[in-house]
NUDREN-562105 format. One line per field, with one value per residue (C-alpha): x, z, y; residue number from 0. Coordinates in steps of 0.02 Angstrom, whole numbers, plus 50000, padded with zeros to 5 digits. Example, Ala and Ser with C-alpha at 12.3 -4.5 7.8 and 13.67 -1.06 7.14 Angstrom:
2
x: 50615	50684
z: 50390	50357
y: 49775	49947
seq: 0	1
// end
This chain:
80
x: 68671	68855	68931	69092	69112	69288	69330	69487	69552	69525	69680	69764	69714	69866	69881	69998	69958	70000	70166	70206	70169	70275	70422	70399	70399	70561	70641	70591	70684	70532	70599	70509	70370	70331	70189	70055	69877	69776	69589	69449	69351	69180	69113	68926	68788	68616	68455	68392	68381	68372	68544	68490	68404	68555	68674	68563	68550	68739	68773	68658	68751	68918	68857	68790	68914	69049	69138	69176	69129	69222	69390	69348	69281	69191	69147	69003	69017	68870	68953	68799
z: 58308	58309	58440	58476	58559	58621	58665	58762	58845	59032	59137	59170	59000	58892	58739	58612	58480	58603	58643	58457	58430	58582	58510	58338	58411	58503	58345	58255	58387	58478	58653	58819	58775	58935	58868	58733	58745	58585	58562	58439	58402	58319	58253	58232	58167	58239	58172	58338	58430	58604	58687	58826	58704	58588	58732	58792	58615	58591	58761	58710	58544	58634	58756	58615	58473	58482	58639	58718	58895	58972	58922	58859	58930	58826	58837	58743	58703	58620	58525	58462
y: 53154	53105	52992	52900	52730	52694	52514	52467	52311	52298	52321	52156	52085	52049	52161	52081	52213	52350	52264	52248	52433	52477	52379	52456	52632	52596	52526	52687	52786	52854	52880	52880	52759	52665	52557	52550	52485	52482	52491	52529	52687	52688	52854	52832	52945	52913	52989	53053	53217	53141	53130	53011	52893	52895	52857	52713	52644	52646	52568	52427	52411	52407	52274	52164	52192	52324	52264	52096	52150	52003	52078	52254	52417	52546	52730	52813	52999	53088	53231	53321
seq: 0	1	2	3	4	5	6	7	8	9	10	11	12	13	14	15	16	17	18	19	20	21	22	23	24	25	26	27	28	29	30	31	32	33	34	35	36	37	38	39	40	41	42	43	44	45	46	47	48	49	50	51	52	53	54	55	56	57	58	59	60	61	62	63	64	65	66	67	68	69	70	71	72	73	74	75	76	77	78	79
// end
């Protein structure tokens, strides 16, 4: 079963990488960029046929390893 875990900074947490990307986009002439927030995406394959079990397993993985839940949010999507 394939799944995706997306990790992003919580609103209000400073994002220096996002600011650097924002500035670089402007210097490249990309117009209309109001702000940039960067994050991480994990594409994971799990040997399971149970969607609910897979989602619970990956939420546990995100809580323990993939995300720093003090400053980051995460979203788990089981793709099939």
